[in-house]
N, C-alpha and C positions, 0 to 999 in steps of 0.2 A: 781150349786155347793153348794147350801144351805145344811147345815148339814155335809158336808165333813170335815174331820179333817186333817189339814195340819201342817207340820213342815218345817220352813224355817231357814236354817243356815245362820249365818253372816248377820243378818237383822237389826242391830242397825242404819245403814245408807246406802247410796248409792243404788245400784241395788237390794240388798237383801231386804232393807226396801221398795223399790218401789214394788217389787213382793209381799211381805207379805201384804202390804196395799191394793193392788188390789184384792188379795184373800179374804181379810176381806170384801171389798166392794161387792164381788160376793156372800157373804153369808157363806163362810167357817169359821170354828172354827180354828183359827190360833195360833200356838205356835211359838215363835221366840227365837233365842239365839245369844249371842256374848260373848266375854270374859270380857267385861266391864259391871259390874252390874248396875251402874248408868245409862249408856247410853241405855242399853237394856230395862230397866224398863221405862225410859222416852219414848222410841220409842213405846213400847207396849201401853202406855197410849195415845199417840198421834194418833195411827192408830186404836185403839180399839181391839188389839189382846187379845186372851183368856188367854194366859200364856206367861211369859217371864222367860227364864232360862239362867243362867251364865254358859258358857262352853268354855274351851280352847281346840280348835280342833287340836292344835299342839301336844297334849299329847296322847299317844297310849291308845285306849280303850274308849276315851271320847265320840266319836260319837255313839258307840254302847250303852253305858250307857245312853246317852241322848235320843235315840230313845226308849229304854226300859222304861225310865221315862215317856215319853209322852204317850206311850201305856198304862201304868199303870194309869196315871192321866186322859187322855182323852178317853180311851177305844180303841185306835187304831190310826194308821197313814194311811190315804188314799192317801195323797199327800205329797211327800217328795222332797224338793228343796235343793239340795246340792250346797252350795255356800260358798266359803272361800276367805279370803283376799289374795292378790297376794304376792309372795315371793320377797325378795330384788333383786335389779338390780346388775349386775356384769358380768364380763367376766369369762370364764371357768378357767382362771389362778388365778383369785382373789377370787372366791367363796370358802368358807371353807367347809369341810366335814360336819360340824355341820349345816351350812345353807342348804346344800343339804338334810340332814336327816330331818330337820324341814320342808322343803318344801315338801318332799316325804310324811311325815305324814299328813301334812295339806291338800295338794292337792290330794294325791292318796289314802292313807290308810283311811282317813276320809270318802271317797266315798265308799270304800270296806266295811268298818264297817257299814256304813249306809244302804247299800244294803242288807247285810247279816242279819241285825236286822229287817228291815222293810218288806222284801219280804215274809216271812212266813205268816204274817197276811194278806197281800194283796192277796196271793194265796187262803187263806181260804175264803175270801170275794169275790174272783173272780173279783176284781177291784182294780186298783192302777195307780197312775201317778207319775213318777219320772223324775225330771229335774236336769241336771247338768249345772250349770252356769259356763262356762269356759271363753274363750276369742278367738278373731280372731287369736291370737298367736298360737292356736291349728292347724291352717292351714297355716298361713303365719308368719314366724318367725319375731319377732321385735328385734331391736338392744338392746343388753345387758339384755334382759329378758330371760337369758339362762335357768334358772330353770323352769320358766313358759313355755317357748317354748317346752322344752323337755317333761315335765310331762303332760301338757294339750293335746299334740298330742296323747299320749298314751291313755288318757281317752276316746277319740273318738272311739278307737278300743274297749275299754271296753263297751261303750254304745251299739255298734253294736252287740257285742257278747251276752251281757245280754239280749238285746231286743229280740233276737231270742229264748232265753231260756224261757222267761216268757210271750211271746205274747199270747199263747193259754190260759193263765189264766186271760185274760182281763187286763193285766198290760202293760202300755207303758213306755218307757224310751227314752228320747231325750236330746240332748245337745243343749244349747243355747249359741251362740258365739257372745257376744257383741263387737262392735268396740269402738271407742272413744265416751264416754258419759260424761256429765257434773257432775262428782262425785269427792269426796275427793281423791280417788285413783289417778285420773289424775293429780291433783295438787301435790301429793306425788312424782310422777314420774318426775315432773319438766319440762314437755313439754309445751311450750307456746301454748295457744289456737289458735292463728292466724296461727301458723305453721300446726296445725292439720286440721283446717277447710279448708285451702287452698288445702289440699290433698284429701279432701272428696268431691265427686261429689255433695252431697246434700248441701255443703257449710255451714254446721253447725254441732255442736255436737249433739249426741242423747240425748233425754230427758229420765231420768230414768223411768218415768211413761209409756213411749212407750214400753220399754222392759218389764215392769210389765204387760202390756196388752197382749203381746205375750205369756209370761209365763202362764198367767191366761187362755188363750185359750188352750194352750197345756195341761193344767191340767183339762180341762173341759170334759164333756161327749161327746161333739161334735167332739173332737179330738181323739177319740178312735181308728181311723184307721191310725194314724200317729205315727210311732215308729221306733227307730233305726236311727233317723236323727240328723244331726248336722246343726242347723239352724242359719244363720248369720244375725245379725242386726247391720249394720255398715254404712248406708247411701251411700253404693256403694264403700267404701274404698278399699276392696279387689279387686285385678286385676284378680284373677283366678275365676273359676266357679265350 
């Protein structure tokens, strides 16, 4: 992966940070972003990222502008990791139209903007790796994660559709569906760790660096024949297959 140029969204902490860190270790030149300038600059310094950018992905057009900026600064984007924070919890009756709209922009339109901005350059170079970091909620709905359950399931259809369109250009696109991992997001949802681990056959939470290793493999040369897939990393939590 040495010399490849990567952009990882939502990388100031958690799974995004773990993925970006692993790409740095593999030799890629990595740009990272989040909405908090202090946190993203600190994260870049700790992991050795090439570039840190402040961007609010809940605002229309931000992801497109971000990709264009990285292309201009680094000369291109070979690896694009689309990762955003989860929307708020709530039942269908309590969620507001504004919350739905913000979730749609953050989870859905940020992906569409990123794909449309990055794919032309990848096609020109006849090589590209795109990863969507979603959630097991894309396959198995979680209580009160109404916005996330609905939108993330649709993203898996988008992964399959786009993968068929771009495979002949040497570009792969895959979804990574993490289960319960030891991150700040889990604490924000307020779910006790012991309740989670008792429902996981592995009897533990996932380590962010484990997901980082999976993402790095999917972004590598060796994974060039894997595309259009939704790959679960959940310690066996999902009951379906």
